[in-house]
Structures are given as C-alpha cells and as structure tokens.
C-alpha positions in Angstrom: -9.4 56.4 32.4 -8.9 55.6 28.7 -11.9 55.4 26.5 -13.1 52.3 24.7 -10.6 51.1 22.1 -11.5 51.4 18.5 -12.1 48.1 16.6 -9.3 47.0 14.3 -9.7 48.2 10.8 -11.4 45.8 8.3 -8.2 45.2 6.4 -6.7 43.4 9.5 -9.8 41.1 9.6 -9.3 40.3 5.9 -5.6 39.6 6.4 -6.3 37.3 9.4 -9.0 35.4 7.5 -6.7 34.9 4.5 -3.9 33.7 6.8 -6.3 31.3 8.5 -7.5 29.9 5.2 -3.9 29.3 4.0 -2.9 27.5 7.2 -5.9 25.3 7.3 -5.7 22.3 5.0 -8.9 21.6 2.9 -11.1 19.0 4.5 -11.0 16.9 1.4 -7.2 16.8 1.2 -5.5 13.5 1.6 -3.7 13.4 4.9 -1.6 10.5 5.9 0.7 12.0 8.5 1.2 8.8 10.6 2.8 7.1 7.6 5.2 10.0 6.8 7.7 9.0 9.4 8.3 5.4 8.2 6.9 5.1 4.8 10.2 5.6 3.0 11.7 2.6 4.9 8.6 0.4 4.7 9.3 -1.3 1.3 13.0 -1.7 2.0 12.4 -3.3 5.4 9.7 -5.5 3.9 12.0 -6.7 1.1 14.7 -7.5 3.7 12.2 -9.5 5.7 10.9 -11.2 2.6 14.5 -12.3 1.8 15.0 -13.6 5.3 11.6 -15.3 5.4 11.8 -17.0 1.9 15.3 -17.7 0.9 15.9 -18.6 -2.8 15.7 -22.4 -3.5 18.9 -24.2 -4.0 17.7 -25.5 -7.4 15.9 -23.2 -9.9 12.3 -24.1 -10.7 12.5 -24.1 -14.5 9.6 -26.6 -15.1 7.0 -24.2 -13.9 6.2 -21.0 -15.8 4.5 -18.3 -14.0 2.9 -15.2 -15.5 0.9 -12.9 -13.3 -0.2 -9.9 -15.4 -0.3 -6.9 -13.1 -2.5 -4.0 -14.2 0.3 -1.4 -14.5 -2.3 1.3 -15.2 -3.0 1.3 -11.5 0.5 2.7 -10.9 0.0 5.6 -13.3 -2.0 8.0 -11.2 -1.7 11.6 -10.0 -4.4 11.1 -7.4 -2.9 10.5 -3.9 -6.1 8.9 -2.6 -6.2 6.4 -5.5 -2.6 5.6 -4.9 -3.3 5.0 -1.2 -6.4 2.8 -2.1 -4.3 0.7 -4.6 -1.5 0.3 -2.0 -4.0 -0.7 0.6 -5.5 -3.5 -1.5 -2.1 -4.7 -2.6 -1.1 -4.9 1.0 -4.2 -6.7 2.1 -3.8 -9.3 -0.6 -0.1 -9.8 0.1 -0.9 -10.2 3.8 -3.5 -12.9 2.9 -1.2 -14.9 0.6 1.9 -14.7 2.9 -0.2 -15.7 5.9 -1.2 -18.9 4.2 -0.7 -22.1 6.2 0.6 -23.9 3.1 3.9 -22.0 2.9 7.0 -24.1 2.3 8.6 -25.6 5.4 12.0 -24.1 4.7 10.6 -20.6 5.0 11.5 -19.0 8.4 8.6 -18.5 10.7 10.1 -15.7 12.8 10.9 -13.5 9.7 7.4 -14.3 8.3 5.8 -13.1 11.5 7.8 -10.0 11.5 6.8 -9.3 7.9 3.2 -10.0 8.6 3.2 -7.7 11.6 4.8 -5.0 9.5 2.2 -5.4 6.8 -0.6 -5.4 9.3 0.7 -2.3 11.0 1.0 -0.4 7.7 -2.5 -1.6 6.6 -3.9 -0.3 9.9 -2.4 3.1 9.4 -3.2 3.3 5.8 -6.9 2.4 6.4 -7.0 5.4 8.8 -5.6 7.7 6.2 -8.2 6.9 3.5 -11.3 9.1 3.7 -14.6 7.6 4.6 -16.0 8.6 1.3 -13.4 6.6 -0.6 -16.1 4.6 -2.5 -16.1 7.4 -5.0 -12.7 6.1 -6.1 -14.4 3.1 -7.6 -16.0 5.4 -10.2 -12.8 7.2 -11.2 -9.5 6.1 -12.6 -8.9 2.7 -14.1 -11.8 0.3 -14.6 -12.8 -0.8 -11.1 -9.7 -0.9 -9.0 -10.9 -3.8 -6.8 -11.6 -6.1 -9.8 -8.2 -5.5 -11.3 -6.3 -6.2 -8.1 -8.6 -9.2 -7.2 -8.0 -10.7 -10.6 -4.3 -10.3 -10.3 -4.1 -12.0 -6.9 -6.6 -14.7 -8.0 -4.2 -15.7 -10.8 -1.5 -16.1 -8.1 -3.8 -18.2 -5.9 -4.8 -20.4 -8.9 -1.1 -20.9 -9.8 -0.4 -22.1 -6.3 -3.4 -24.5 -6.4 -2.5 -25.8 -9.8 0.9 -26.7 -8.6 -0.3 -28.1 -5.2 1.4 -25.3 -3.2 4.8 -26.8 -4.1 8.1 -25.1 -3.0 8.7 -24.1 -6.6 5.3 -22.5 -7.0 5.9 -20.6 -3.7 9.2 -19.4 -5.1 7.4 -17.8 -8.0 5.1 -16.2 -5.5 8.1 -15.0 -3.5 9.4 -13.3 -6.7 6.0 -11.8 -7.4 5.8 -10.5 -3.8 9.2 -8.8 -4.4 7.7 -7.1 -7.5 4.6 -6.1 -5.4 6.8 -4.4 -2.9 8.5 -2.5 -5.7 5.1 -1.4 -6.9 4.1 -0.4 -3.4 7.2 1.8 -3.3 6.0 3.6 -6.4 2.5 4.1 -4.9 3.9 5.3 -1.6 6.0 7.9 -3.4 2.8 9.1 -5.2 1.1 9.5 -1.9 3.6 12.1 -0.7 
C-alpha cells in the first residue's frame, strides 16, 4: 500500500497562481463581447438602411443652412469605456430623432423600422457592456460628456423646429445622421 503522496512543491503553486491571474481578466476591464460579433458591420448596415429610409431629395435644399457643431474632442479618447459611453449617447439621441413622428412622408417606413430596430438592439447590448459605475466617466475626459452631446442634438432639434420639420430640414438631418454613423464607427473601433 503506497504511503501518502507528498504535496506539490511551492513553485508549482506559484506557477499555477500566476497562470490563473494571467487568464482572468481584471474586474474593471471593459468587456463588450456580445458586440464583437457584429460591431464591424453595424455602421455599414446602418448607413445602408439610412439611405433606403431617407433617399436624397430630387431638388437640393440650398435656402437652408445647417451647422451642427459636433464636439470632436469626444472622439479623441484612449479610454474604451468613455468611447462606449459616447457611442451609447449618440445612439440614444439618433434613435430619438429618427423615431420622430414628423419625418417626411417620402421616407420609407419599412427601412426606418429596420434601422430603429438595429439601433435599439445595439443600444441594448451596449448598455449591458458599460459598467455599473460608469458615472465616474462624467468626472473624466472632456467637459461633461452628456452636456456636449445633449447640446449637439438640441441644435439639431432646434433646426428642425425653426424650419417646421420641412423635408429640406430633414434632409440636413439625414446628412448629419450619416456623419454620426461615421463618428460611431470611430468610437466602435476605439472600443476594440
């Protein structure tokens, strides 16, 4: 009958502990694995749906001048959580504007619903990726993230109101939504 086995040498415990620490991601790391599978196609698909939903007008809208100053500093971040937070707020505001009941009658409802569903799906998954303690992001980075984005989208809403939600005003918004999807692409790449 063999005797009791000797415990493994302490070096093995140290090696196993080190391996375990290397394989376990830190608890404060930004993890967004549900988005990894389709985030590279999200902006491209959204732009295609935007084109289907809101075709360019037959006549250019030259009499209305739109200027929506986007706070580009929000795109210049190395912090993946801040990029995700900025992307989330852009998506939420885009969803709110594009779900407006005052969109032009020549915009296609089926493509609009597809785009809104896609935005809602991505918002849902992105909200699950942002840590619960994301309020600390408000104290870092550019001056108050929420205020900058809210101000930007407020200028878009005011433009629509000033022009009585005209098809020309909506065409400017369509162009701005296109620019927003390009900005989202930048943010999504920063989240990887």
